[in-house]
N, C-alpha and C positions, 0 to 999 in steps of 0.2 A: 383709220385707213392704214393699210399695211405697209406702204412705201414712204408714207409722209413724215417727216421730222415732227416731233411734239411742239416745239416752239423755235423756229429758225432765229439764229442770232443775227441782227443786222448790225454792221459796222462799216464805216467808211473805208473806201478802197485804199489799200496800202498799209492798213493797220496790220500788227502782227497776227499770224495765224494761230488759232487755237486748236484747229483739227491737225491729227497726225498725218505726216506725209508717208506716200508710198515709199516702200523700200527701194533703194537706188537700182536701176536696171530693171525693175519690175512694172510691167506695162498694166495699165488699167483696162478693164473690159467695159465696152459701151455696146449696148444691144439696141439696134433701130428697129422699130415696128413700123409697118406701113399706116396702120389706122390706130396708133396708140402712142404711148409715152416712150421717151428714150430712157432706157435703164442703164444706170451707171454704178460700178461698183464704188462702195464708199471706203472712207469717209470722203466728202466732196465739199468744196467751196465753189459757189456759183456767182460770178460777177454780173449784176444787171445792167441795163442800158443806162441807168442813172449814176452808175459807178458804185453803188451800194453792193455789198457783198452778203450773202446768206450761206450758212453752212449746215451740214448734217453729219453726224458721226455715226450713221446707220451703215450696215454692211452692204446696202443696195438702196438706192433711191430711183424714184420715177420722176423724170423731169417732163413737163407739159411741152408738148410741140404744137398744140392747136391754139394756145392761149385763151382756152375757155375756162381754165381753172381758177376757182376763187382763191386758191392758195399758190398762185403762180409765183416761183417757177415750179413748185412741187405740183405733180399730178394728182387731181382729185377725182378721176374718172369721169369728168364732165364731157369728154369727147364721145362717150357712149350713147349720150342723148341724140346726137345728130349723125353718127357715123353709120 
């Protein structure tokens, strides 16, 4: 899948980050689609409801907004089946 990380690392919330940070003063671009995923310029860390954190060092990731993805929070295009 083009925007899915190969193996997201799971770690407890508050653990030191392994992903590089954005340069200071540099804004991240987030693209919101009506019937699709949210595209975020990477690298990114996503904190889930249970407090765990998943990360990706890709240049752009697709975050699932429909919650149908089997690889949540990463989009696997499952939204296309019902959209």
